[in-house]
C-alpha positions as CSV (number, residue, x, y, z in Angstrom):
1,M,17.7,107.8,24.6
2,K,20.3,110.3,25.3
3,N,17.5,113.1,24.3
4,I,15.4,112.5,27.4
5,R,16.4,114.2,31.3
6,N,14.3,113.5,33.8
7,V,14.8,115.9,36.7
8,A,12.9,116.7,40.4
9,V,13.1,119.9,41.9
10,I,12.9,119.9,45.4
11,A,13.5,122.3,48.6
12,H,12.5,123.7,51.5
13,V,9.4,125.5,51.6
14,D,9.3,129.5,50.0
15,H,12.9,128.7,48.6
16,G,11.8,129.6,45.0
17,K,11.1,126.0,43.2
18,T,8.2,126.8,41.2
19,T,9.3,130.6,40.3
20,L,12.2,128.6,38.8
21,T,10.1,126.2,36.8
22,D,7.4,129.0,35.5
23,K,10.9,130.6,34.3
24,M,12.1,127.5,32.1
25,I,8.8,127.4,31.1
26,H,8.9,130.7,30.0
27,F,12.6,130.5,28.8
28,C,12.0,127.6,26.3
29,Q,8.7,128.7,25.1
30,G,6.5,126.2,26.3
31,M,7.0,124.2,23.6
32,G,5.9,126.6,21.5
33,E,2.5,126.7,23.0
34,K,0.6,130.0,23.9
35,L,1.3,130.5,27.8
36,P,-1.0,131.4,30.5
37,E,-0.8,134.9,31.7
38,G,0.9,135.5,35.1
39,D,3.6,134.0,37.7
40,L,3.3,130.6,39.4
41,I,1.9,129.1,36.1
42,L,2.4,125.9,37.8
43,D,0.3,126.7,41.3
44,S,-2.8,126.4,39.2
45,N,-5.0,124.5,42.3
46,D,-6.9,127.8,44.1
47,Q,-5.5,126.4,47.5
48,E,-1.9,126.9,45.9
49,R,-2.5,130.4,45.0
50,E,-4.6,131.5,47.9
51,R,-1.6,129.8,50.2
52,G,1.4,130.8,48.0
53,I,2.6,127.1,48.5
54,T,3.0,124.1,46.3
55,I,0.6,121.2,47.3
56,F,0.4,118.5,44.6
57,A,3.9,117.8,42.8
58,K,3.1,118.6,39.3
59,N,5.1,116.9,35.6
60,I,5.6,119.2,32.7
61,S,8.1,119.0,30.1
62,V,10.1,121.3,28.0
63,N,12.5,121.1,25.0
64,Y,15.9,122.7,24.9
65,K,18.6,122.2,22.4
66,G,16.8,119.2,21.1
67,V,16.6,117.6,24.5
68,K,13.7,116.9,26.7
69,I,13.5,117.7,29.8
70,N,10.7,116.0,31.6
71,L,10.2,118.6,35.1
72,I,8.6,117.1,38.1
73,D,7.8,120.2,40.8
74,T,7.1,119.3,44.2
75,P,5.8,120.4,47.3
76,G,8.5,122.3,49.6
77,H,6.3,122.0,53.3
78,A,7.3,118.9,55.4
79,D,3.5,118.1,55.6
80,F,3.1,117.1,51.8
81,G,6.6,114.9,51.6
82,G,4.4,111.9,50.6
83,E,4.1,113.5,48.0
84,V,7.9,114.3,47.3
85,E,8.7,110.6,48.2
86,R,6.0,109.3,45.8
87,V,7.4,110.6,42.5
88,L,11.5,111.0,43.2
89,N,11.4,107.5,41.6
90,M,10.1,109.0,38.4
91,A,13.9,110.9,38.2
92,D,17.5,110.4,37.1
93,G,18.5,113.9,39.3
94,V,17.6,116.9,41.5
95,L,17.7,120.5,41.6
96,L,18.2,121.3,45.1
97,L,17.2,124.7,45.2
98,V,18.2,126.6,48.8
99,D,17.8,129.9,49.6
100,A,21.0,132.3,49.8
101,F,20.4,133.6,53.0
102,E,18.3,131.0,55.1
103,G,20.3,127.9,53.7
104,A,19.8,124.5,54.5
105,M,16.0,124.0,56.2
106,P,14.7,121.1,58.0
107,Q,12.7,120.2,55.0
108,T,15.9,120.6,52.7
109,R,17.5,118.3,55.0
110,Y,14.8,115.6,54.3
111,V,14.1,115.6,50.8
112,T,17.8,116.0,50.0
113,Q,17.8,112.3,52.8
114,K,15.5,111.0,50.2
115,A,17.0,111.3,46.5
116,L,20.1,110.7,48.2
117,E,18.9,106.9,48.8
118,L,17.5,107.0,45.6
119,G,21.0,107.0,44.0
120,L,20.0,110.7,42.5
121,K,22.5,113.0,41.4
122,P,22.1,116.3,43.0
123,I,22.9,119.4,41.4
124,V,22.5,122.5,43.6
125,V,21.3,126.1,43.1
126,V,21.8,128.7,45.1
127,N,19.0,130.4,44.8
128,K,17.7,134.6,46.1
129,V,21.0,135.6,46.0
130,D,19.8,139.3,45.3
131,K,18.8,139.4,48.6
132,E,20.2,141.5,51.7
133,N,23.1,139.6,53.8
134,C,22.8,136.5,52.0
135,R,25.6,134.1,52.3
136,P,25.9,132.1,49.2
137,D,29.2,130.6,50.0
138,E,28.4,129.7,53.2
139,V,25.2,127.9,52.1
140,Q,27.2,126.1,49.3
141,E,29.3,124.8,52.5
142,D,26.5,124.2,54.4
143,V,24.5,122.3,51.6
144,F,28.1,119.8,51.3
145,E,28.3,119.4,55.4
146,L,24.5,118.0,54.9
147,M,24.9,116.0,52.1
148,F,28.4,114.1,53.9
149,N,26.0,113.7,57.5
150,L,23.0,112.0,55.2
151,D,25.9,109.7,53.7
152,A,25.8,110.7,50.0
153,T,28.3,108.8,47.7
154,E,31.8,110.2,46.8
155,E,29.9,111.2,42.7
156,Q,26.7,112.9,44.7
157,L,29.1,114.6,47.2
158,D,30.8,116.1,43.8
159,F,28.0,118.2,42.9
160,E,27.9,121.4,40.8
161,T,26.6,124.2,42.4
162,I,25.2,127.4,40.3
163,F,24.0,130.7,41.9
164,G,21.4,133.4,40.4
165,S,17.9,134.6,41.1
166,A,15.2,132.9,39.8
167,K,13.0,135.6,40.6
168,H,15.2,137.6,38.2
169,N,15.3,135.3,35.8
170,W,19.3,134.6,35.4
171,M,21.6,131.5,36.7
172,G,25.4,131.1,36.4
173,P,28.4,129.8,37.8
174,D,29.4,133.2,40.2
175,W,26.8,135.0,42.5
176,K,28.8,138.3,42.0
177,E,28.6,138.4,38.3
178,P,24.6,138.1,37.3
179,T,23.8,136.6,33.7
180,Q,21.8,137.5,30.8
181,D,19.1,134.4,31.5
182,I,18.9,131.3,32.7
183,S,20.5,128.8,29.6
184,Y,23.1,127.9,31.8
185,L,21.3,126.1,34.4
186,L,19.5,124.2,31.5
187,D,23.1,123.5,29.7
188,R,24.2,122.3,33.1
189,I,20.9,119.9,33.5
190,V,21.7,118.3,29.7
191,E,25.5,117.5,30.5
192,G,25.2,117.3,34.7
193,I,21.7,114.6,35.4
194,P,22.1,111.3,33.4
195,E,20.1,110.0,30.6
196,P,17.3,107.3,31.9
197,A,19.4,103.6,32.1
198,I,17.9,101.8,29.2
199,N,17.3,98.3,31.0
200,E,15.9,95.2,28.8
201,G,13.0,92.6,29.4
202,P,9.4,93.1,29.6
203,L,7.3,96.2,30.1
204,Q,7.8,97.5,33.7
205,M,5.9,100.7,34.8
206,Q,4.8,101.8,38.3
207,I,2.2,104.4,39.0
208,T,3.2,106.6,40.8
209,T,1.1,109.6,40.2
210,I,-3.5,109.9,39.8
211,D,-5.0,112.4,37.5
212,Y,-8.3,112.9,36.3
213,S,-10.3,114.2,34.0
214,S,-14.4,114.8,33.7
215,Y,-13.8,113.0,30.4
216,V,-11.9,109.8,30.5
217,G,-11.9,109.7,33.8
218,R,-8.7,108.4,36.0
219,I,-5.5,108.9,34.4
220,A,-2.4,106.7,35.8
221,I,1.2,109.0,35.5
222,G,4.4,106.9,35.9
223,R,7.8,106.1,34.2
224,V,8.3,103.4,32.0
225,H,10.9,101.6,34.0
226,R,11.4,98.9,31.7
227,G,10.3,97.8,28.2
228,E,8.3,100.3,25.8
229,I,4.6,100.4,26.1
230,T,2.1,100.5,23.1
231,T,-1.8,101.6,22.9
232,S,-4.3,99.1,22.5
233,T,-2.0,96.2,24.0
234,P,-3.4,94.0,26.4
235,I,-1.5,94.1,30.1
236,S,-1.1,92.8,33.2
237,L,-2.0,95.4,36.3
238,V,-0.4,93.7,39.7
239,K,-2.2,95.3,42.5
240,R,0.1,96.2,45.3
241,D,-1.2,93.2,47.7
242,G,-0.3,90.9,44.4
243,N,-3.5,90.8,42.7
244,I,-3.0,90.1,39.0
245,V,-5.5,92.1,36.7
246,R,-5.8,91.8,33.0
247,T,-6.5,95.0,31.4
248,K,-5.8,96.9,28.3
249,I,-4.5,100.4,27.4
250,K,-7.0,102.7,25.2
251,E,-5.1,105.8,25.5
252,L,-1.3,107.0,25.8
253,F,0.3,110.3,26.0
254,V,3.7,111.9,26.9
255,F,4.0,115.5,28.5
256,N,4.2,118.0,26.0
257,G,4.6,121.9,27.7
258,L,2.2,122.3,30.5
259,G,-0.3,119.9,28.4
260,K,-0.2,115.9,27.4
261,Q,0.2,114.6,23.8
262,K,-1.2,111.8,22.3
263,V,1.7,109.2,21.1
264,E,1.2,105.6,20.3
265,K,4.3,104.2,21.8
266,V,6.6,105.4,25.1
267,E,9.9,103.9,25.2
268,C,12.1,102.9,28.4
269,G,12.9,106.0,30.5
270,D,10.2,108.5,29.7
271,L,7.7,110.1,31.4
272,C,4.0,109.3,30.2
273,A,-0.1,109.1,31.5
274,I,-2.2,106.1,30.3
275,T,-6.6,106.4,29.8
276,G,-8.4,103.5,29.7
277,I,-7.2,101.7,33.1
278,A,-9.8,100.2,35.9
279,E,-9.7,100.1,39.5
280,F,-5.4,100.8,39.9
281,E,-3.9,102.5,42.6
282,I,-0.8,104.4,43.7
283,G,2.1,101.6,43.5
284,D,0.7,99.6,41.2
285,T,2.4,97.8,38.5
286,I,1.7,98.1,34.8
287,C,3.3,94.7,33.2
288,H,3.8,92.5,29.9
289,F,0.6,90.3,29.7
290,E,2.4,87.2,29.7
291,H,5.3,88.4,32.5
292,P,3.7,90.3,35.3
293,E,6.4,91.2,37.5
294,A,5.4,93.5,40.1
295,M,8.2,96.5,41.1
296,P,9.3,97.1,44.8
297,A,6.3,99.0,46.8
298,I,6.6,102.8,47.0
299,T,7.9,103.1,50.7
300,I,5.7,106.3,52.8
301,D,6.8,107.4,56.1
302,E,3.9,107.5,58.5
303,P,1.9,109.9,59.7
304,T,2.7,111.8,62.9
305,M,-1.1,112.9,63.6
306,S,-5.1,112.3,63.7
307,M,-8.2,113.6,63.6
308,L,-11.4,113.1,64.4
309,F,-13.6,113.8,61.5
310,T,-17.5,113.1,61.8
311,I,-20.6,114.9,60.6
312,N,-22.0,118.5,61.6
313,N,-24.9,117.4,64.1
314,S,-25.3,121.5,65.1
315,P,-28.7,123.1,64.7
316,M,-26.9,124.8,61.4
317,F,-26.8,121.0,59.9
318,G,-28.0,121.4,56.3
319,K,-28.2,124.9,55.8
320,E,-24.9,125.5,53.3
321,G,-23.8,122.0,52.4
322,E,-24.6,120.0,49.6
323,Y,-23.1,116.8,51.3
324,V,-23.7,116.5,54.9
325,T,-24.2,112.6,55.3
326,S,-21.9,109.6,56.9
327,R,-21.9,108.1,53.5
328,H,-20.8,111.1,51.4
329,I,-18.1,112.0,54.1
330,K,-16.6,108.4,54.2
331,E,-16.4,108.3,50.0
332,R,-15.0,111.3,49.7
333,L,-11.7,109.8,52.5
334,E,-11.4,106.9,50.7
335,K,-11.4,108.7,47.5
336,E,-8.4,110.8,48.9
337,T,-6.9,107.7,50.2
338,E,-6.2,106.8,46.6
339,R,-4.1,109.5,45.4
340,N,-3.0,111.5,48.9
341,L,-1.0,108.6,50.1
342,A,0.4,109.8,53.2
343,L,-3.0,109.8,54.4
344,R,-4.9,107.2,56.3
345,V,-8.7,106.9,57.2
346,E,-10.1,104.2,59.9
347,Q,-13.4,103.9,61.3
348,G,-14.3,105.6,64.4
349,E,-16.2,104.0,67.4
350,T,-19.7,105.5,66.0
351,P,-20.9,104.9,62.3
352,E,-20.5,108.4,61.8
353,A,-17.2,109.2,62.9
354,F,-13.6,108.8,61.5
355,I,-10.3,108.7,62.5
356,V,-8.0,110.5,60.0
357,F,-3.6,110.1,59.6
358,G,-1.8,112.9,58.6
359,R,1.0,114.3,58.3
360,G,0.5,117.7,60.4
361,I,-2.0,120.3,60.6
362,M,-1.6,121.7,56.9
363,H,-2.0,118.3,55.3
364,L,-4.9,117.7,57.5
365,S,-6.5,120.7,56.8
366,V,-5.9,121.3,53.1
367,V,-7.9,118.4,52.9
368,I,-10.6,119.8,54.9
369,E,-10.6,122.8,53.0
370,T,-10.8,121.0,49.7
371,M,-13.9,119.1,51.0
372,R,-15.4,122.0,52.4
373,R,-15.4,124.1,48.8
374,E,-16.1,120.9,47.5
375,G,-20.3,121.3,49.4
376,Y,-19.1,119.1,52.3
377,E,-20.4,119.9,55.8
378,L,-18.2,118.3,58.6
379,Q,-17.0,118.6,61.9
380,V,-13.6,118.3,63.0
381,G,-12.4,117.1,67.0
382,K,-9.1,118.6,68.1
383,P,-5.3,117.3,66.3
384,K,-3.6,114.5,68.3
385,V,0.2,112.9,68.1
386,I,0.1,109.6,67.2
387,I,1.8,107.7,70.5
388,K,3.2,104.4,69.8
389,E,4.3,101.5,72.8
390,I,8.0,100.5,72.0
391,D,9.2,97.6,74.8
392,G,6.3,98.6,76.9
393,I,7.1,102.4,77.4
394,K,4.9,105.0,75.6
395,H,6.7,106.5,73.0
396,E,5.8,110.5,71.1
397,P,7.0,112.0,68.0
398,I,9.3,113.7,68.0
399,E,10.3,117.2,66.0
400,A,13.7,119.6,64.8
401,L,11.7,122.9,65.1
402,T,13.7,125.6,63.6
403,I,12.7,129.6,64.4
404,D,14.3,132.9,62.9
405,V,13.4,135.7,64.9
406,P,14.8,139.5,65.5
407,E,16.6,139.5,68.6
408,Q,14.8,141.3,70.8
409,Y,12.1,138.7,70.7
410,S,14.0,135.3,71.0
411,G,13.9,135.7,74.4
412,K,10.1,135.1,74.5
413,V,10.2,132.7,72.0
414,I,12.8,130.6,73.7
415,E,11.0,130.8,76.9
416,A,7.7,129.9,75.2
417,I,8.9,126.6,73.6
418,T,10.8,125.9,76.6
419,R,7.4,125.6,78.9
420,R,6.3,123.4,76.0
421,K,8.4,120.6,76.3
422,G,11.4,122.3,74.0
423,D,15.0,121.7,74.2
424,L,17.5,124.4,72.9
425,L,20.2,123.1,70.6
426,I,21.6,125.8,68.7
427,M,21.6,129.7,68.9
428,E,23.6,132.0,67.0
429,P,23.2,135.3,65.1
430,K,21.8,134.8,61.6
431,G,22.1,138.6,59.3
432,D,19.8,140.5,61.5
433,L,18.2,137.5,62.8
434,T,18.9,134.9,65.6
435,H,19.0,131.3,64.3
436,L,17.3,129.0,67.0
437,E,17.2,125.4,66.7
438,F,15.0,123.0,68.8
439,E,13.9,119.5,69.6
440,I,10.2,119.3,70.6
441,P,7.5,117.0,70.8
442,S,5.2,116.9,67.9
443,R,2.7,117.8,71.1
444,G,3.8,120.7,71.6
445,L,3.6,121.9,67.8
446,I,0.4,122.4,68.3
447,G,-1.2,126.0,68.4
448,V,2.8,127.2,68.9
449,R,2.5,129.3,64.6
450,T,0.2,131.8,66.3
451,V,2.1,132.0,69.6
452,L,5.1,132.5,68.4
453,M,3.2,135.1,65.4
454,N,2.0,137.0,68.2
455,L,5.4,137.3,70.3
456,S,7.2,138.0,67.4
457,A,4.7,141.2,65.7
458,G,4.7,138.4,62.8
459,E,8.3,138.4,62.2
460,A,9.0,134.9,62.7
461,I,9.9,132.3,60.4
462,I,9.4,128.6,61.6
463,A,10.0,125.4,60.3
464,H,9.8,122.2,61.5
465,R,10.4,118.0,60.6
466,F,10.1,114.8,61.9
467,E,13.0,113.1,63.4
468,R,12.4,110.3,65.9
469,F,9.9,108.9,68.7
470,E,10.8,109.0,72.3
471,P,9.9,108.3,75.5
472,W,6.6,110.4,76.8
473,K,7.9,114.0,77.4
474,G,5.3,114.3,80.5
475,D,1.8,117.0,80.4
476,I,2.3,120.2,77.9
477,P,0.1,123.2,79.0
478,S,-2.4,123.9,76.3
479,R,-4.9,126.9,76.1
480,N,-4.4,128.6,79.7
481,K,-7.7,130.4,78.4
482,G,-11.1,129.9,78.6
483,V,-14.1,130.3,75.9
484,L,-16.9,132.4,75.8
485,V,-20.2,130.0,75.3
486,S,-23.6,131.5,73.6
487,M,-26.2,130.5,75.8
488,E,-29.5,131.2,73.2
489,A,-29.9,130.8,69.2
490,G,-30.6,134.0,67.3
491,N,-28.5,137.0,65.8
492,A,-25.6,138.6,68.1
493,F,-26.8,142.4,69.2
494,A,-24.1,144.9,69.1
495,Y,-25.6,146.1,72.3
496,A,-24.7,142.8,74.0
497,I,-21.2,142.5,72.9
498,D,-20.4,146.0,74.2
499,K,-21.7,144.9,77.3
500,L,-19.4,142.0,77.5
501,Q,-16.3,143.4,76.1
502,D,-14.2,143.6,79.7
503,R,-15.2,139.8,79.9
504,G,-12.8,138.8,76.6
505,K,-12.7,139.1,73.1
506,F,-15.0,138.3,70.3
507,F,-14.6,135.7,67.6
508,I,-17.9,136.8,65.4
509,A,-19.1,140.2,64.3
510,P,-23.0,141.8,65.3
511,Q,-25.8,140.2,63.7
512,T,-24.3,137.0,63.1
513,E,-26.6,133.8,63.9
514,V,-25.6,132.2,66.6
515,Y,-26.6,128.5,68.2
516,E,-26.9,127.8,72.2
517,G,-23.2,125.9,72.7
518,Q,-21.1,127.7,69.8
519,I,-17.9,129.5,71.2
520,V,-18.2,132.9,70.5
521,G,-14.8,134.6,72.2
522,E,-12.2,133.8,74.6
523,H,-12.8,134.9,78.2
524,T,-9.9,136.8,80.4
525,R,-10.1,133.8,82.7
526,D,-8.9,129.7,82.5
527,N,-12.8,129.1,83.0
528,D,-15.4,128.6,80.0
529,L,-18.3,131.5,80.3
530,V,-21.5,131.3,79.0
531,V,-23.3,135.0,77.3
532,N,-26.1,135.8,76.5
533,L,-25.7,137.4,72.7
534,T,-29.5,137.9,71.6
535,K,-30.2,140.3,74.1
536,A,-31.8,143.7,72.5
537,K,-31.8,147.1,74.0
538,K,-34.8,147.7,76.0
539,M,-36.9,150.4,74.0
540,T,-38.2,153.3,76.9
541,N,-39.8,156.5,76.3
542,M,-37.8,158.3,79.3
543,R,-34.5,160.1,78.1
544,S,-31.4,159.7,80.7
545,S,-27.8,161.1,80.3
546,G,-25.6,158.2,78.2
547,A,-28.5,156.1,77.4
548,D,-28.3,156.8,73.8
549,D,-24.1,156.6,73.6
550,K,-23.6,154.4,70.4
551,A,-22.0,150.6,71.3
552,K,-17.8,150.9,70.5
553,L,-17.0,147.4,69.2
554,A,-13.2,145.7,69.2
555,P,-13.5,143.8,65.9
556,P,-13.8,140.5,66.3
557,T,-10.4,137.5,65.4
558,I,-11.5,135.9,62.4
559,F,-9.4,132.6,62.4
560,S,-8.5,130.8,59.7
561,L,-9.0,127.2,59.3
562,E,-5.6,125.7,60.6
563,E,-5.5,128.7,63.7
564,C,-9.4,127.2,64.3
565,M,-8.1,123.4,64.4
566,E,-5.7,124.4,66.8
567,Y,-6.9,126.5,69.0
568,I,-10.2,124.1,70.3
569,D,-9.8,122.1,73.3
570,D,-10.3,118.1,73.9
571,D,-14.6,119.0,74.6
572,E,-15.0,121.1,71.7
573,Y,-15.3,121.2,67.5
574,V,-14.9,122.7,64.5
575,E,-18.2,123.0,62.4
576,V,-16.4,123.4,58.6
577,T,-19.6,123.9,55.8
578,P,-19.0,125.8,52.5
579,K,-20.0,129.4,53.7
580,S,-18.7,129.1,57.3
581,I,-16.2,128.1,59.6
582,R,-17.8,128.0,63.4
583,L,-16.1,126.4,67.1
584,R,-18.5,125.1,69.2
585,K,-18.7,122.4,72.6
586,I,-19.1,119.2,71.5
587,L,-21.9,118.9,74.7
588,L,-24.5,122.1,73.4
589,K,-26.5,122.2,76.7
590,E,-24.5,123.3,80.0
591,H,-26.2,120.9,82.3
592,E,-24.9,118.3,80.1
593,R,-21.4,120.4,80.2
594,K,-21.1,120.3,84.0
595,R,-22.6,116.9,84.5
596,A,-19.8,115.4,82.1
597,S,-17.0,117.7,83.9
598,N,-18.2,116.3,87.4
599,A,-18.4,112.7,85.8
600,S,-14.7,113.0,84.7
601,M,-13.6,114.9,88.0
602,A,-15.6,111.9,90.2
603,I,-13.2,109.2,87.9
604,S,-10.0,110.8,88.2
């Protein structure tokens, strides 16, 4: 097995993992195949390309000097940590990418800790050394200190550091002297990452990823931990609950460039994809037919946030979506939990409601966005953090929050975070930015990105990760403005919007179809206001001064799906359809909302 290396590429979001993987594919000619046009070949999912981040872990392989390097590209955003946790056990070493300016960020710490716990050999790559104000030598020391604090072994602390710029296609031992290509990095991988260990004994392979093909159905992907696997061989599939299913492998593939190559046999240490097995899940073990022995279960950190998913029961129900019933939503969510291990689904209080647990707002929003693109209609409630009771005391999740912001905005940012029960731990200059580190309840992070972007004129760099559970910190002020709610159904007229502009800012454009109870804007005050946008200008045959002035409208505020999820209050829903995202009150009628408000006040 000396001609195979299994390497996972890990880093904080936007530190250059996918770009570097791209350059390695191009340098090794993609195993001689024709490569797709453009950059970021591996970000093939529509949402990945639109958001500019990696969401799903992916397997590819390159051939370098007769050595097959299996590369696993992992997500960098903390919300998709579940993807990283389950694929790291396929690797023998990791490429830890760190931005030469930003240094070790929260997610860097998180993924590094997971890799070190598994005993993986790290190679540190200080990327983006072409950036202004970059500090590669300091960053290298920061990474050493980070690994030391994470109880790395002496062997792991003796890591090699490579400097370079993936964007400009070079890697070398000294950041001041650019090389011609990235061959130095590939040489270090071949020499520094250990070859897979050969474990003697009957077959063992844990399924770590599920792929899908419309031709062959579900595909199981994993690493052969022990023995060897061949096609048309009967096997035992040991489920996570201990049940054993006798089945047979139909076809066997290894990763070859960007695709897969059909083979008859895969030996211990290599990664492979298997078709023909029915009813498998991530974490199941493929074993020898006569010696079924399960591997330890894949451990995934607990979710930190929950959200209500329910059917769309607005007046626009069924107009834009193909799958609208609770059965459709339930089946789709259950299917999602098969491959998205950090996601959990429970039945809600009513048959058409489901409580979905995830790692964060982005994690949940990717699921919702995927569903709407597939033709689903649904409504979602306000995200809520998961509360635990420890020794009879209510505990909530606490997160480490880092913000890099221009100095002139730092005071406003500190004030905003402190108001949300955040504690300032570190404040130091970092180039022309001020680096701030806080500990803040997860509740305080809901909606904070929009607030900070507004305060810093869009220049704040924000990152966070889960730390621990601590006793409840008390009430956190939420949205301080009320909303404008539509009084009637119909088309919104520019005339009506114009006359109401002094009451707040609007979320819709003229001629948008609205319904009673739909949220159409934000009120200037802290109470909700019911407005009539369907009122047209009365026609008259009399002329008067100023009567024919044209309406001058401010452009509407358009929220993304995540911003909608962060914006809504407890008595509101986000209505999500394939064509539209709308905000609405749960109770559409004004008298029903007043009755509910009076009832809640009487109880309190």
